[in-house]
N, C-alpha and C positions, 0 to 999 in steps of 0.2 A: 571590528566588532567589540563592544564592551562585554565584560563578564560580570557586571554588577547584578545584584539580586532583584533590582527593580525592573529589569527588562522583561518584555513579554515573551511567551513561549512560542509565538508565531512570527513568521517572517513573510512579508508580502512578496509577490513575484517581482514587483518593481524594485524593491530594496535589494532583493537577491540578484537581480539582473545588473543593477548598478555596481554591486560589489564584484561580481564576476567580470564585468567589462573594465573595471579599474585595477584588476589583478589582485584584489584583496578578498576574493571569494572564499567562503568556508568550504569544508569538505562536504560533499553531498552524498547521502546514503539513501538510495531508493529501495524501499522495503516491499515493493510489489513483487509478484511472481516473475521468474525469469522470462516467461512468455510475454507478460505485459511490458516488461522492461525492454525486450527486443523490439516490440512494436513501436515504441517511442519513449525517449528519455532525455533528460537535460544533459547536454554535452559535458563530459567530465564526471558524471555521476557514477557511483559504484553501486552495483546491485547486491543488496543483502536482504534476501527474502525474510519476511517477518518471522516465519517459523525458524529459520536458521539463526536469526538474530536472537530470538528468545532462548534457543537451545545453547548458544555459544556466547551469550551476552557478557559473561565474565572475561572470557578470552578476548573478545572484540573490544571491551572496555579498556583493556591494557594498551590498545593501539589508537585510541581516540582521545580527543580533548573536547572542550566546550565549543570549539569552533566547527560545529557540525549542524547541518540542516537536514532534517529527515523529510523524505518525499514519498507520497503514494498517490493514488488517483484523486482522492478528495480531501485527505487529511486524517481520516479515521484510523487507518492502519499505522500511519506515522505517529499519531498520538499514542497508540498502544506500544509502539517501539520506544517512544520517549519514556514511557513509564517503565518499561523493561530495563532500559539502560540506566534510568535513575536508580533502580533497585541494585544495579551493578556498580553504583558509585559515580555515575555521571549525571548529576543534576544540571539543569540549565540548558539542555539542548533545545534547539528550535525546530518547529514544524513549518513546512511551507504552507501558508494559508491558502486553502482551496486546492492544494495539490497540483498534479499535472493538468487537471481541468482548468484551473485558474492560470497556470503558467502558459498553456497553449492559447487560452483566450486573450492573454495580454500580448500575444504576438512574439513572445520570446522564442529563441531558437530551440529546436528539438531534433535530435538524431533519430531518424526513422529507419525501421526495418520492416520485415514482413508484417502485414496487418492482420490482427485477430480481433474478434469481438471482445470487449471489456467484460470482466466478471459480472459487473452489475447488469449488463445487457443479457448475459447468459442466464443469470438468476431470473430476470423478468420473463425470458422465453420459457424456461423450465417451469417456473411457478405458474405462469399464465396458462401454459399448455395443460398442466395437471389439473388446474381448476376448471378449465374449459371441458376437458375430456370427462372428468368426474361428474361435472354438472350435467352433461349430455347423457352419459351412461346412467346417471342417477334416475333418469326418467324411466328406465327399463329395469334397473336392478336396485331395489331398495337399499339404502344405507351407503351407497357408493359416494353420494354427495358429501359425506363426512370427510372424505379425503381432502376435498377442497377446503373444508372448514379447518382441518389440521394445518394445511399449507398457510391459510390466512393467519392462524394463531402463530405459526412459526415466523411469518413475516412481521407480525406485530411485535413479537419478542425481539426479533432482529433489530427493528427500529428503536425500541426502548433500550436495549442493551448495547446498541451500536456495534453489534457483531452479526455475523451471518453464517450459520452452519452450512447452508446450501452453497454459499460462495466458497467456503473453505473446502468443501467436498469437491466442487467443480475445479478448484485450483490444483487439485491432485491429478486431474486428467492429463494425458500426454499432450493434448492440444494446448494446454495452459502452462505446462511446465517449462518448456524451452530447455536450454542447456542446464545441466546439473550444477549446482553451486557447491564447490569444494572449499571447505573451511581454510585449508592451508593456502590455496590460491588467493582466497579472499583476504586473509591476513597479510600475505605478501603484497597484495595490491594496496592495502591500507598503509603498509610500511613505506612503499614507494611514493605514496602521495603525501607523506608526512613532511 
C-alpha cells in the first residue's frame, strides 16, 4: 500500500481481500462492539471498540502506522475512528468502504460466532415499538403521541449527524457487550501483529 497524500481514505472489499490473499494485508481494526465482533468479523481483525479507541487513541497510536484499515458495520463508526486517530497523529488511515455489510456481500471470508441482532436492527425495533405504542395509547391519553414525535426527531438528528444516541445506549446492554476489552491485552495484541 502506498502512503502518498493522494490516496483515498476508503478501501474497497475487493482491494482489501486481494491484499490479504497476497500476504500484504494491512492491520485490520474492527471498531464495533465486542458483541458485534463476536457475531462475525474479518479473519485476523483486532477488535477495538470505538469508545475504547477514542479513550485510548494516544496510546493506541503509538502501536499503529498508516498500514491500517478501520472496519465497522457500514463505515460510519470507522470514519469516526479515523478522525479520532488522526487527532492522535495518525492521518491517512483507511476505512473499509461499506464496512462488514459490503465485505459479506462480496462473498469474502468471515469468522462467525454466536449470532446477535445488529445494533441498527435493534434501534429500528425499539424506535418502531415506541412510536407504535405511543400512537395507539395517544388515542386514549392526550399528549402521549408526542413521545413518537420525539423519537422521530431523534432519528432525524441521528441521520443528519451520522450518530445514534439510541444505538450507543443499546451498545451498553449486556447482550451487545460481549467480552470486556482490556487496553493492556489490546496493546499486546497490536504489538504481536506488528
